N, C-alpha and C positions, 0 to 999 in steps of 0.2 A: 379343236383342243391341239394338242401339238402332239400325237398320233399316226402313224402313217394312212394315208390314206391306200386303201385298197379297193373302192368299188368302182362300177364303170364308169367312163368317163372321157378325161383327154387321154390320149393316144401318145405315147414319147416315142422317140425313138430305140432301136434297141441299142441296149448298152446302157441306156441313159442312167442315170444317180434317182434313185424313188425318192419321189417326193415326198415331203412333210406340211400338211395344213397348221398355220398357227394364228390367231385372232387379229386383222386387219383396223378393225372400226368397231367402236360400242353401237351396239345396234338402237335401230335409233326407236324409242320406245313411248314417247312425249311430242305432242304438239295439237295445233288444231285440228279439230274435228275436217277439212274440208281439205285435209293436205293427206290424208290415210286413204290412198288409192293404189291403184294396182303399183303406178311405180314408185311408190313410196315401201309398196312389199315387196320390191323389187331390189330397192336399196336398202333395207334392210335387211335382206335374207343374201345379198352377193357379199355385204360389209362382213357379216358372221365368219362365211363362208369359204371365201376365198382370198388367201394368197401363198403363193406357191415360194418357195425356199430350197434351195438346196440342204444338203445335210452337212453338217461341222465340216469343215476343213480334212480336218483328222481321219475322217471315214470315208474320202469321196478319194475314189482312185486318180489320180493324177498327171495323166497323159498332157504330154506337150499340148498346149492351147487350150485343153479342156475345160480349166475354169471362164475364161472369156467366153467360148461358147455356153457355157451351162448360165451364165451372168444373162448372157445376149436370149437365151429360151425362159428364162423365168420373167424376164421385160415382157415380152412379148405374148406369152401369154397371161399375165396380169393384164397388160392392157387391153388384151382383146375380150376378154372377161368384164372389167371396168365398164370399157366403153359400146360394149355390144353385149347386153344380157341375150344368153344363152337362146332363148324362146325366141327371141326378138332374130338373132340372128341366124336360126333354124329358119324363119317365115322368110326372110329376104333372099336367102343362098347362099351371102356373104362368109358364113363361116368356112367355106370350104377353100374360099380362094382371098390372094393380097395378102403380103407379108411375106416375110423369107420362111417361116415356117410351114406355111401352108397345107406342107404336103403331109405332115406331120400330124396337123391338129384335126379332132373333131369336134363339134359342139356338143357341150354338155348337157347332158338330159341330165342328170339327178347324182345329188351329195349331198349323203348321210351321214351328217357332222358329229351328231345327236338325233334323239328320238323328238326333244321340242320340235330340232328344226325340223326331222324329214315329215313332220305334221303338215307344214305350208309350204306347198310344192310352189315352186318356180313358175307355175302357172295362175296360180292359187294368188287370191287378193290375199290380208293381211286379215284374220281375224278381227272384229269388231273388240272394243274393250268391253268391258263388263258397263253396265249403265251405272250412272251414278245414282245413289239415292239423293231423292229430292232434302232441300234441305230446314231444318226446322231450328227457329228461336223464339225464345219467352222467358218471361220473369216474372218476380215479385220484389215488390216492394219489405224492405225490412223493419221499416217504423211501423210498431203494433205491433200484435201479434197474430199468426197467421192462421184467418178462421174461415169455417168450412165453406165461405163463397168460394175463398181463393185455391181451399185445397176441391172439390167438388167444379169449378166453373174450370182451374188450369193444373192442380199439381198432379191429380190424380186420372187428366188425359193423358201428363205426360209417358206417365209408366204403359201405357198400349203404343203413341207417338216414339217409344226411342226403342222400338224394335221394326218399325216400319221408315222411319227416315234415318236421316246423318240429323241431332239433336244436339243445341245448344241453351242452356236453361243457367240465369244469371240472375244474381242477387241484384236487384237494379237501385242501390248506394245512392247514385247520383240522383235518380229522380225523388230522394227522400225529403231531401235536401230543400225542396221546393215549399216547401209550407214550414213555418218553426218546428221548431224538433228540438230534444236534449242532446245537445252531442255526446255527454259520457254514455248513453245509452245506444249509440250508433252498430258501435264496431263489435258489442253484446248481441243486440238484435241482428245484424248481419250473419253470425257465427251459427244463431240460433235457426236463422230460417235458413241457410245450409243444412245443419242437420236434419231440419224437418223435411225436404226437400228427399234426402237420403233413406231418413225413414217412411216416407210413404211409395219407395222399393224405385226412384228415380236411380239407376245401374252408373257410379263413376267408368264400369267398363264398356257400357253401349252409350253414355249423354259426355260431353263436356258440361263440367258443373263451374262457374266461377264466382268473381264480383266483378261487377260491374267495372271500377276502377280502377281494378288492378289491371285491367287493357287500357293503357290513354288514350289507344284510337277512338274511343266512342268520343270524346271530349273533341280532338283536334277534327275527326269528321265533322261534328256536329257546328264546328266553327263554319268551316268552308263550307258546308248546306245552308247555315245562315243567311250565308250572302248572298245568296239564291232564292233564297223563301221570300216571298213578297209579307207582307205585316199585316196586309189584309185578311190574307189566308189565315195566319194566326189568331185574329181577334173575330172569326167566324166558332172559333171552338166551343164547344156549348161549358166543355166543362170547367175551360180559365172563365168564362162568365158567372157559371155556378159557384164555382171556391171565390174567385173575387168578390162577389157580394158578400157574404157569407163574412170572408175576413175581414171586408173594408180596403179602402184603395191601400192606407199608410201604412198597413203588415202585408199588401200582398206584391210580392218582389220581383222582376224582371225574367227570373228562370220562371215562373210557371206560366208566366206568357210562351216562351220559349220553350219548354218544355219537350213542346211534339214535334222539334227539330232535333233534340234530342234523341226521343226516340225512333227517326227514323234514323238516323244514326244506327240504331240501336240494332235493325232491322238489314237496311243495305249493306252494311259492313261487312255481315258474310253471304252477300248475294244469298239471300234469303228466296225457298221457293215458296213455303207457306208461314203463314202466321198463325199461333189459335189465339182469336178473342173473342170479348165476349160482345155482346151484338150491342152495349151501349159504348167499344170499342172501335166498331167500324169508321168513323168518321178519323179516329186517329192514323186506321191505317191510310185511308183513301188521303190522306195527306202526306203520307208516306210515298203513297205509288205518284202523286202530281212533283213530288220532290226529284223523284228517281227521274221518272220523265222528263221533267225542266232541264235540271241537268243533265241528262243523256244528250238532252235535244244544243247545249245550251256548249258547252266540250266535249261532246264524244264523237264518235264515228270519223268521217275527213279531217276536221279538226285533231284530235286525237294523235290520229297517226302523223299529221303532219309536228305534231309534238315530240315526236319518236317511239311514239303506242304503236300498239297495235290496232288502234281502229274500234269500233264498234260500240256497244252503248257500257258503260261506265261500268251503271248499275242493272240487276234483274228486278223486274218489276215484281213486288210481292202479290202473292194470295193469301185472303183471309180463310180460314180454318176454323169456325161455328161446331161445336160439336151438338149432335142432336136433342141433347140434355142435356139441361146443369147448369146452361151456358148462363147464364144471372141467376143467381141465389138471393132473396131477399131476405127482407129484415126481418126479424121474428116480433116487432114492434107495430110494423108498418109494411103492409104486403104488397106495395106500390112501391116502398125504394130500396133500391141496392144493401143488400149485405154491405157493411162499411168499417174497413178500419178507424174511420174519423169520423162516427157516428159518436154522440157523445155518451150514452148510454152504451154500457157493457151489455144490458139482458138484450140489446138487438142483432149480437149476433153470439154464436159458439164456436169458440175458440178452438183451435185442435190440441193444446196442451191444457184445457178446463176439468179436474178432477168429478166424478160420477155425479155427488153429490153438487156442483154446479148445474151441469147438465140437466140435470134433473130438474130442477130447481127453472130454470128458464125457459126449458120446455112447456113446466105446469100455469105458467107467468105471462108464454106468449099468448099473442092478439090472435081471436078464432071471431064466429064468429056465431049466430042464432039459427038456423039455414038449418036443416034435418040431413041425414046422411053426410053422404064426402064425395065430394066430385073435383076433375082437373077442370081448367079452362072456361070458368066458367068467371066474365069480366068485376061481376059482382061481389066473386070469392074470390078476392086476389091469396090471402092467407090462404084458404084451403087449396088451392093451388099450388103454390109456394110450399107448404108441409108435406104433399103426397109427392113432389116432387126431387124433393128432400129425401123420405121413404125410397122411393122408386131407386133411386140412384144407388145408396147405400147397402140396400139390400140385393143389388144385380136382377132384378124384376123386370117385368116388362111392363109397358103402364096398362096393358089388359089386366096382367093380373094382379096391380094393385088395385084399379077397380074392385074384381071381382071381391076381394079379400075386404075392400076394405068402406065399400057404397053402402053399407049399412051400420056400418059403426058408429057412434055417440064418439062427442071428442076428448071426452075421458078415455075410455078405450080405447081410440085410436093415439093419446100423447101416452099412455102409459108403450104399445106399442111402441112408436118411435124412439122416444128412450132408451127404451134395451135393446134397439137396434145400433142404434149411434155408440151406445158406449161398446157393446160389443165390436162395431167395425174402428172406434180410434181406441179402444184399450194398447192394442197390437203397436201399433204407432208412434202410443208414451212411451212403451216399453224401449220399442228400438230407438227414440228418439234420446233417451237416459244413457244408454250405451254407447255413441254415438259422442254426446256430449261428455261423458268420461276418459274420451279416448282424443282430447286434443287435437294429439302425433297425426292419426289419423285422418280425419279433420282438416288440416293444413296442407296436408299431401294430395288431398282429393281436390281442391281449391286452387291450389300451386300449379297441378297436373292440367287443369281445367283451363284455367288462364294461360296456359303454355300452349296450347292444343286454339285456342282460341287468335292467340295474336298470330300464330303462324295464317292464317286467313286473314285477318283484318288489317296486319301489315301490308300484305300485297294490295287489296282493295284503298289503302290508303296512300301508296305509293303511286298509287295510279292516277288518284284523283288529283294528285298535288304535278305531276307530272303533267296532267290533260290541264289544266289551271296555271298553266304556265310556270310554275314557282323554281327557284334555282333548287339543283339536286343536291342531298346532301353528301 
């Protein structure tokens, strides 16, 4: 700062004007981790502390020739400090010799310009920056109603993840158009899905909540990744085979085949560390990992550096984050099929916004079996295991507690128990959802802020890929 220096350090000739310390360089606070070494610590410390200037001319004594002498002294002191760090000078003994003012100067041992600066001595390494939280990215399609499978398999887990990780949760509206859909309903469904995120406990102050199409880098990166993705990798995707078989070739667009590349773009764009996925989605994540490694090999490392980049990997290769329970909630009408928005019967799923009487009716009519008692993990009783898992998650009980409570129940008693638990669990979510939807301005601001935060990261990744792939800079 601009205050008089009064601590021990430089010894100036008698009668010299009092020195004044001011800021010369901006402290080094950012850069690759490999540069945060002793030399960087020295540079940062002295850049903040060291600049010796004479007081204003009006305050200086002005004997004949004193101005030139003061300027020469200032230059000598500054050159000595910047080109020979104090602790190195002590070590070599050079601080006491050389230069016209060698007899007047002894090496600097300590400068206390502020409490923060004093905490890092000149002989100490710069403190390591705080570790970055691992980054998690996930999303849900806005087509159809968000159902219990979406909630228990994904959204409910996000609430705990947002406290542990840097999280990005978005509404994947671009994925929603891979199959035929009603255009007038897409915008409304997108807003509804965002409101459900918030109603379920996702906090916009902890997580970035945004709409996929509001960050255009998703589509741009998808096209760049497509050029490096072999068609054979996409042909082996199980979901494409299943959906195309059901819809028929005439009703299947190219997007249904290529949307796994868009999913890879969604993940790689944010340099994600972890991706929450259900067991049936691990194939898509594995494709994402393969694409990331392929592009890194094709364009990263020294090749990127030759293009003017920093080198190294363009993408972080993400890992799967599979919840211990509820990762795959099954249909109420078929315990071997996943609960899905695309299932033709609404009886197969419980939607988060279903009223009490609808929930009760769906549970009463859900498929069961004729075995006595209730049990987990019997392959011959998939519906039983599914309903017990749902009950376990929404009540927060352990598997052992559920077994002790329900093993001797009949289906009639258990259906009443799980119905009451579902209604009690979903009622606060439904009430909060209505409040959010009644305040459209609040929801718009959340999505706008989330898209802004996401774009800051996405644009950096996209720019690096354009550079590494040889595109002319904008």
